[in-house]
C-alpha positions as CSV (number, residue, x, y, z in Angstrom):
1,M,111.4,56.2,185.6
2,K,114.8,56.4,187.3
3,I,115.5,57.9,190.7
4,F,119.1,58.6,191.7
5,L,120.4,59.9,195.2
6,A,122.4,63.0,194.1
7,G,123.9,63.8,197.5
8,Y,123.1,64.2,201.4
9,N,124.5,65.9,204.3
10,L,127.6,64.6,205.8
11,D,129.4,65.9,208.8
12,Y,132.1,68.1,207.8
13,D,134.7,66.6,210.1
14,L,134.0,63.2,208.3
15,I,134.3,64.8,205.0
16,R,137.8,66.2,206.0
17,K,139.0,62.9,207.4
18,L,137.8,61.0,204.3
19,K,139.5,63.6,201.9
20,D,142.8,63.2,204.0
21,K,142.7,59.4,204.1
22,S,142.1,59.1,200.3
23,A,144.6,61.9,199.3
24,L,141.8,63.2,197.0
25,E,143.0,66.3,195.1
26,Q,139.6,67.4,194.0
27,D,137.6,70.0,195.9
28,L,134.6,68.6,197.7
29,T,132.0,71.3,197.3
30,P,128.2,71.5,196.8
31,E,128.9,73.9,193.9
32,T,129.0,70.9,191.4
33,I,125.3,69.9,192.1
34,S,124.4,73.6,191.6
35,A,126.2,73.7,188.3
36,A,124.8,70.3,187.1
37,Y,121.3,71.4,188.0
38,A,121.7,74.8,186.3
39,R,122.5,73.0,183.1
40,I,119.4,70.7,183.1
41,S,117.3,73.3,181.2
42,R,119.8,73.6,178.4
43,S,121.4,70.2,178.0
44,P,120.1,67.0,176.5
45,K,122.4,64.9,178.8
46,P,120.8,63.0,181.7
47,V,121.2,65.0,185.0
48,N,123.3,62.3,186.6
49,E,125.8,62.7,183.7
50,L,125.9,66.4,184.2
51,R,126.7,66.0,187.8
52,E,129.6,63.6,186.7
53,I,130.8,66.2,184.2
54,A,130.8,68.9,187.0
55,R,132.6,66.8,189.5
56,A,135.4,66.2,187.0
57,E,135.8,69.8,186.1
58,V,135.1,71.8,189.4
59,E,136.7,75.2,188.1
60,K,134.6,74.9,185.1
61,A,131.5,74.2,187.3
62,R,132.5,77.4,189.4
63,Q,132.6,79.6,186.3
64,S,129.3,78.3,185.1
65,N,127.8,79.1,188.5
66,R,129.1,82.6,188.5
67,T,127.8,83.3,184.9
68,I,124.3,81.8,185.7
69,V,124.0,83.1,189.3
70,F,125.4,86.6,188.9
71,S,125.6,87.5,185.3
72,M,122.3,86.0,184.2
73,G,120.6,86.4,187.5
74,H,119.2,82.9,188.1
75,S,119.8,83.0,191.8
76,S,117.7,80.0,192.6
77,V,120.6,77.8,191.3
78,A,122.5,78.7,194.6
79,E,119.7,77.1,196.6
80,H,120.8,73.7,195.5
81,A,124.1,74.1,197.7
82,V,123.2,73.6,201.5
83,F,125.3,74.1,204.5
84,N,124.9,72.9,208.0
85,I,126.3,75.5,210.5
86,D,127.0,75.2,214.2
87,V,126.4,78.6,215.9
88,L,127.8,78.9,219.5
89,G,128.1,81.6,222.0
90,V,125.7,84.1,220.6
91,S,123.2,86.1,222.5
92,R,119.4,85.5,222.7
93,L,118.9,89.0,221.2
94,L,121.1,88.2,218.1
95,V,119.2,84.9,217.6
96,E,116.0,87.0,216.9
97,E,117.9,88.6,214.0
98,I,119.3,85.3,212.8
99,E,116.0,83.5,212.8
100,K,114.1,86.2,210.8
101,F,115.2,84.3,207.8
102,R,112.3,82.2,206.8
103,L,113.8,79.8,204.2
104,C,116.4,78.3,206.6
105,S,116.1,75.7,209.4
106,F,117.0,76.3,212.9
107,T,117.2,74.1,216.1
108,E,118.1,76.2,219.1
109,K,119.2,75.3,222.6
110,S,116.0,75.5,224.6
111,Q,115.6,77.4,227.7
112,R,112.6,75.2,228.5
113,Y,114.6,72.1,228.7
114,V,118.2,73.1,229.6
115,L,119.2,74.7,232.8
116,F,121.3,77.6,231.6
117,D,124.6,78.4,233.2
118,K,125.8,82.0,233.8
119,D,127.3,82.7,230.4
120,F,126.3,85.9,228.8
121,V,127.5,88.3,226.0
122,I,129.1,91.6,227.0
123,P,128.5,93.8,223.9
124,E,131.2,95.9,222.7
125,E,128.9,98.9,223.0
126,I,128.8,98.4,226.8
127,K,132.5,98.1,227.1
128,K,133.0,101.3,225.1
129,A,130.4,103.2,227.2
130,A,132.2,102.2,230.4
131,M,129.1,100.5,231.7
132,A,130.3,97.0,232.0
133,N,130.4,97.0,235.9
134,L,126.6,97.9,236.0
135,Y,125.8,95.5,233.2
136,I,127.6,92.6,234.8
137,S,126.3,93.0,238.2
138,T,122.8,93.3,237.0
139,I,122.9,90.1,234.8
140,K,124.7,88.3,237.8
141,M,121.7,89.4,239.9
142,Q,119.2,88.0,237.3
143,N,121.1,84.7,236.9
144,D,121.5,84.2,240.7
145,Y,117.8,84.5,241.1
146,Y,117.1,82.4,238.1
147,H,118.8,79.4,239.8
148,Q,117.1,80.2,243.1
149,L,113.8,80.4,241.2
150,Y,114.3,77.1,239.6
151,E,115.0,75.4,242.9
152,Q,111.8,76.9,244.4
153,L,109.6,76.1,241.4
154,K,110.7,72.5,241.1
155,P,109.0,71.2,244.2
156,Y,105.9,73.4,243.4
157,V,105.6,71.8,239.9
158,F,106.0,68.1,241.4
159,L,103.5,68.9,244.0
160,K,101.0,70.4,241.6
161,N,101.4,67.5,239.3
162,K,101.4,64.5,241.7
163,S,100.0,61.9,239.3
164,L,102.7,62.7,236.7
165,A,105.4,62.9,239.5
166,E,104.6,59.2,240.6
167,N,106.4,58.1,237.3
168,P,110.0,58.7,237.5
169,A,110.0,58.9,233.5
170,N,108.2,62.1,234.0
171,R,110.9,63.8,236.0
172,P,112.5,65.5,233.0
173,L,109.2,66.8,231.9
174,L,108.4,68.5,235.3
175,E,111.8,69.8,235.8
176,G,111.3,71.5,232.3
177,W,108.1,73.1,233.4
178,A,110.2,74.7,236.4
179,K,113.0,75.7,233.9
180,E,110.5,77.5,231.5
181,D,109.1,79.7,234.1
182,A,112.4,80.4,235.8
183,R,113.8,81.6,232.5
184,Y,111.5,84.8,232.5
185,V,114.1,86.4,234.7
186,I,117.3,85.9,232.6
187,A,118.5,88.4,230.2
188,M,118.4,88.6,226.3
189,A,122.2,88.7,226.7
190,T,122.2,85.0,227.8
191,E,124.5,83.0,225.6
192,T,122.8,80.1,223.6
193,Q,123.7,77.9,220.5
194,L,121.9,76.6,217.6
195,G,122.2,74.4,214.5
196,M,121.3,76.1,211.2
197,T,120.7,74.6,207.8
198,I,120.9,77.2,205.1
199,N,121.3,77.2,201.3
200,A,123.9,79.4,199.6
201,R,121.4,81.9,198.3
202,N,119.9,82.6,201.8
203,L,123.6,82.4,203.4
204,E,124.7,85.3,201.2
205,L,121.6,87.2,202.1
206,M,122.1,86.6,205.8
207,L,125.7,87.7,205.5
208,R,124.7,91.0,203.9
209,R,121.8,91.8,206.2
210,L,123.7,91.2,209.5
211,A,126.7,93.0,208.2
212,A,124.3,96.0,207.8
213,L,123.1,96.1,211.4
214,P,125.0,98.5,213.7
215,S,125.3,95.9,216.5
216,A,129.0,94.8,216.9
217,E,127.8,91.2,217.7
218,A,125.8,91.0,214.4
219,R,128.7,92.3,212.4
220,E,131.0,89.7,214.0
221,Y,128.6,87.0,213.3
222,S,128.4,87.9,209.7
223,Q,132.2,88.1,209.4
224,K,132.7,84.6,211.1
225,L,130.0,83.1,209.2
226,Y,131.6,84.2,206.0
227,A,135.0,82.9,207.1
228,A,133.6,79.5,207.8
229,T,131.9,79.2,204.4
230,K,133.8,81.2,201.9
231,D,136.2,78.6,200.7
232,I,133.6,75.8,200.3
233,A,131.5,77.5,197.6
234,P,133.2,80.6,196.4
235,S,131.3,80.7,193.1
236,L,127.8,81.0,194.9
237,I,128.6,83.4,197.7
238,R,129.8,86.7,196.2
239,Y,128.0,89.7,197.6
240,T,128.5,89.7,201.3
241,Q,128.8,93.3,202.2
242,A,125.8,95.3,203.3
243,T,124.1,97.3,200.5
244,E,122.9,100.9,200.8
245,Y,119.5,99.5,200.8
246,D,120.3,97.3,203.8
247,K,122.1,99.9,205.6
248,F,119.8,102.9,205.2
249,T,116.3,101.9,204.5
250,R,115.3,101.3,208.1
251,H,117.2,104.4,209.1
252,N,115.4,106.6,206.7
253,L,112.1,105.2,207.7
254,R,112.7,105.9,211.3
255,R,113.8,109.5,210.5
256,H,110.5,110.1,208.6
257,P,108.5,113.0,210.2
258,L,105.5,110.9,210.7
259,S,107.4,108.0,212.4
260,S,110.1,109.9,214.3
261,Q,107.9,111.0,217.2
262,Q,106.9,107.4,218.0
263,F,110.2,105.9,217.5
264,L,111.7,103.6,220.2
265,P,115.4,104.1,219.9
266,F,116.9,101.1,221.6
267,S,117.5,97.9,219.7
268,L,120.0,96.1,217.7
269,T,118.9,97.8,214.5
270,T,119.3,101.4,216.0
271,D,122.3,103.4,214.9
272,Y,123.5,105.1,218.0
273,D,125.5,107.8,216.1
274,L,122.2,109.1,214.7
275,F,121.0,110.5,218.0
276,T,122.1,112.9,220.6
277,R,121.4,112.3,224.2
278,Q,119.0,115.3,224.2
279,N,117.0,113.8,221.2
280,L,116.8,110.4,223.2
281,R,115.5,112.1,226.2
282,H,113.0,114.0,224.1
283,Q,111.8,110.9,222.1
284,T,111.3,109.0,225.4
285,S,109.4,111.9,226.8
286,V,107.1,112.2,223.9
287,L,106.5,108.4,223.9
288,S,105.9,108.3,227.5
289,Q,103.3,111.1,227.4
290,K,101.6,109.5,224.4
291,Y,101.4,106.3,226.1
292,H,100.0,107.6,229.4
293,S,97.6,109.9,227.8
294,S,95.7,106.9,226.3
295,S,92.6,106.3,228.3
296,K,91.8,102.9,226.9
297,K,94.3,100.0,227.6
298,L,94.6,97.8,224.4
299,S,94.2,94.1,224.7
300,D,97.5,92.0,224.3
301,V,95.8,90.3,221.3
302,Q,94.0,92.2,218.8
303,L,92.7,91.0,215.4
304,T,93.5,94.2,213.4
305,S,92.5,93.1,209.9
306,F,91.3,90.0,207.9
307,S,90.0,89.0,204.4
308,S,86.4,90.1,204.1
309,A,83.7,87.4,203.6
310,A,86.6,84.9,204.1
311,D,84.2,81.7,204.2
312,N,82.8,82.8,201.0
313,Q,86.2,83.2,199.4
314,I,87.3,79.8,200.6
315,A,84.1,78.2,199.5
316,A,84.7,79.6,196.0
317,T,88.3,78.5,195.9
318,M,87.1,75.0,196.8
319,L,84.5,75.1,194.0
320,F,87.2,76.3,191.7
321,S,89.7,73.5,192.3
322,S,87.0,70.9,192.0
323,S,85.4,72.1,188.7
324,N,86.1,73.6,185.3
325,L,84.4,77.1,186.3
326,N,86.3,80.3,186.5
327,Y,86.8,82.0,189.7
328,S,84.1,84.5,189.1
329,Q,81.5,82.0,188.5
330,C,82.6,80.0,191.7
331,L,82.4,83.1,193.8
332,S,79.0,84.0,192.5
333,M,77.9,80.5,193.4
334,A,79.4,80.6,196.9
335,D,77.5,83.9,197.4
336,K,74.3,82.2,196.6
337,M,74.7,79.2,198.8
338,T,72.6,78.9,201.9
339,P,74.4,78.7,205.2
340,K,73.5,75.0,205.4
341,E,74.9,74.3,201.8
342,K,78.0,76.3,202.7
343,R,78.6,74.3,205.9
344,V,78.2,71.0,204.1
345,L,80.8,72.0,201.6
346,F,83.2,72.8,204.3
347,K,82.5,69.5,206.2
348,T,83.2,67.7,203.0
349,A,86.6,69.4,202.9
350,F,87.4,68.4,206.5
351,E,85.7,65.0,207.0
352,N,88.8,63.0,206.4
353,L,91.1,65.2,208.3
354,Q,93.3,63.7,210.9
355,A,95.1,65.4,213.7
356,H,98.3,65.8,211.9
357,D,97.1,66.4,208.4
358,S,97.7,69.7,206.6
359,V,94.5,71.3,205.7
360,L,93.9,72.2,202.0
361,R,96.0,74.8,200.3
362,E,92.8,76.6,199.3
363,L,92.9,78.0,202.9
364,E,95.9,80.1,202.0
365,N,93.6,82.4,200.0
366,V,92.5,84.3,203.1
367,D,94.6,86.3,205.6
368,L,94.5,87.5,209.3
369,Q,96.5,90.1,210.9
370,F,97.1,90.4,214.6
371,E,98.7,93.1,216.8
372,L,100.3,91.2,219.8
373,I,102.0,92.3,223.1
374,L,104.1,89.4,224.2
375,S,107.0,88.5,226.3
376,A,110.5,87.7,224.9
377,S,110.0,84.2,226.0
378,C,106.8,84.0,224.0
379,F,108.3,85.7,221.0
380,A,111.1,83.2,221.0
381,Q,108.5,80.4,220.1
382,L,106.2,82.5,217.9
383,K,109.2,83.6,215.7
384,R,109.7,80.1,214.6
385,H,106.4,80.2,212.5
386,R,108.3,81.7,209.6
387,M,105.6,81.1,206.9
388,S,104.0,84.2,208.3
389,T,104.9,88.0,208.0
390,I,106.2,89.1,211.4
391,I,106.9,92.9,211.9
392,V,108.3,93.7,215.4
393,Q,109.0,96.9,217.4
394,D,111.8,97.0,219.8
395,Y,111.4,95.6,223.4
396,N,109.7,98.4,225.4
397,P,109.9,98.3,229.2
398,Q,106.9,100.5,229.3
399,L,104.8,97.5,228.2
400,G,105.7,95.9,231.6
401,V,106.6,92.4,232.1
402,T,105.0,89.0,231.9
403,T,105.0,87.2,235.2
404,P,104.6,83.4,235.2
405,P,101.6,82.4,237.4
406,S,103.9,79.7,239.1
407,I,106.0,82.5,240.5
408,R,102.9,84.1,242.0
409,A,101.9,80.7,243.3
410,I,105.1,80.1,245.2
411,G,105.1,83.6,246.6
412,E,107.9,85.0,244.6
413,Q,106.2,87.8,242.9
414,K,107.7,90.5,245.1
415,N,111.3,89.3,244.6
416,F,110.5,88.9,240.8
417,T,109.3,92.4,240.7
418,E,112.3,93.7,242.5
419,I,114.7,92.0,240.0
420,M,112.6,93.6,237.2
421,R,112.8,97.0,238.9
422,N,116.5,96.7,239.3
423,T,116.8,95.6,235.6
424,Q,114.7,98.6,234.5
425,N,117.1,100.9,236.4
426,A,120.2,99.4,234.7
427,Y,118.4,99.5,231.4
428,E,117.6,103.3,231.7
429,Q,121.3,104.1,232.9
430,I,122.7,102.0,230.1
431,S,120.3,103.7,227.4
432,K,121.8,107.1,228.1
433,K,125.3,106.1,227.2
434,A,125.0,102.9,224.9
435,P,121.4,102.8,223.6
436,L,122.2,100.2,221.1
437,A,123.2,97.6,223.7
438,A,120.5,98.4,226.3
439,A,118.2,95.6,225.1
440,Y,120.7,93.0,226.1
441,I,119.9,93.5,229.7
442,L,116.2,93.2,229.4
443,T,114.9,89.7,230.4
444,N,112.7,87.1,228.8
445,A,109.8,88.6,230.7
446,H,110.0,92.0,229.0
447,R,107.6,92.6,226.2
448,K,107.4,93.9,222.7
449,R,104.6,94.6,220.2
450,V,104.5,92.5,217.1
451,L,102.4,92.7,214.0
452,M,101.8,89.2,212.6
453,K,99.9,88.4,209.4
454,F,99.3,84.7,208.1
455,N,96.9,82.9,206.1
456,A,94.2,80.6,207.5
457,R,96.2,77.5,206.6
458,E,99.2,78.7,208.7
459,L,96.9,79.4,211.7
460,Y,95.8,75.8,211.5
461,H,99.5,74.8,211.9
462,I,100.1,77.3,214.6
463,A,97.2,76.1,216.5
464,R,98.1,72.4,216.3
465,M,101.4,73.2,218.1
466,R,100.6,76.1,220.3
467,A,97.2,75.6,221.4
468,D,98.0,72.1,222.5
469,E,98.1,71.1,226.2
470,H,101.7,70.3,225.8
471,A,102.5,73.7,224.6
472,Q,104.2,76.2,227.0
473,W,101.5,78.2,228.8
474,D,102.3,81.7,227.6
475,I,102.2,81.0,223.9
476,R,99.1,78.6,224.5
477,E,97.2,81.4,226.0
478,L,98.1,83.9,223.2
479,T,97.2,81.2,220.5
480,E,94.0,80.5,222.0
481,E,92.9,84.1,222.1
482,M,93.9,84.5,218.5
483,L,91.8,81.5,217.5
484,Q,88.9,82.7,219.5
485,Q,89.0,86.2,217.7
486,A,89.6,84.6,214.2
487,K,86.8,82.0,214.4
488,K,84.4,84.9,214.8
489,V,85.2,86.2,211.4
490,M,85.6,83.0,209.4
491,P,84.0,80.2,211.4
492,L,83.6,77.7,208.6
493,T,87.1,78.2,207.4
494,L,88.6,77.7,211.0
495,M,86.0,75.1,212.2
496,M,88.6,72.4,212.7
497,A,91.4,74.7,213.9
498,C,92.6,73.6,217.5
499,G,95.3,72.1,219.5
500,K,96.2,68.4,218.7
501,D,94.9,67.4,222.2
502,I,91.3,68.4,221.4
503,F,91.2,67.5,217.8
504,A,89.3,64.2,218.3
505,K,86.8,65.9,220.6
506,L,86.2,68.7,218.2
507,Y,85.8,66.3,215.2
508,K,83.3,64.2,217.1
509,K,81.3,67.4,218.0
510,T,81.5,68.7,214.4
511,F,80.6,65.5,212.6
512,T,77.9,64.2,214.8
513,R,75.8,67.2,214.4
514,T,73.0,67.3,211.8
């Protein structure tokens, strides 16, 4: 056995300095690794030799990539070339589009831990609609109140957590709790930054998808991202323009007769030119009537569908992976097991589980789907769970806002509500002239509907992080409600699903029972 280190990430400024210092003529590019790895399947040479050949003949390596990736269609070769990207000065609203890409890594400036300044994006659509004065004055109002709230919440948090406050080392933690509730009042237009790690295949997809959005900020992001990367790996990044599928599919779905009457027209993904003001008013009126005519208020967390007989399916899958039987035989065995026998099987699967262990992959064979109504602040955390299917609606002020309990506790609910009311008024005015950009002015407190599907194994991961006592209260409450509903339909499969903080207690309770 031989193991060679083929490469690793280096800071680009360092690469540039090293190249200048050595006067190296050769291009420094990750394309050579893609080319070498692409040749593994058809060459008898050791892979380290293939890399050496690719480095010595960069242009041949690039031509090989073009042939293999684009002519032959082996797109996975492009995944071996990886980029680290600094993204600065983008809105929180655009970040939701950027972080839809599941097979990338993101670390974002956190509104929970950083006290944000007063920087915000002014969309081109707002300027063209001559709504900049209203937009800027509304966001300044939100930002002023954000800093005021933080100063009021800070003593409240320290007083409420006296034992923690006694230790100076806990000061950043407690200040963070004040920041995370104050942030509910700031806009989706707030500027942020993030670090992104992305392979060339997904980079090309991101360029194309964001170029298809009618939002000026999204298109600018796509252009600047391409400009920053195009010269590094030209053989792997080729199709960067929006395709007709990217541009028109969502639009056509929205125009379908069955969906058009329920369509919410305000978001980054809305094409303003498709709607007259008369149609916008009509759509909003129809939606309002539909919303208010419902006699039953739906829960913010609803389990809408799930795999039937989930515990039986997982039992059968565990039998399958532990035997030489076919799945049909395993399913038949699982169906015939007594409740006690089945519980013993599941306890065997979980008995060596520790708080940080991933549960068996067998649990990926059953799914759950939830419909959620949640704040932008909560969604900012939920969207990070990319090994799930997340389908979102636009932010909808008619769903109300989420008010942090701490804001009520310090007597600021009236002022908070007034800020939300003023934001709503500005939103409605902007919507008439620049519907594409109206969502920028909404706050972290505003809500949207989300349809989220994941398998049972992913729910374990979500629960570990988000049902834990250290999780932010908004997403913790949402996750705990999802867990409660999910455990009713697959109690054995999810018997050990919980936050890390109570794992030891749950383990003891589960494995001391007879």
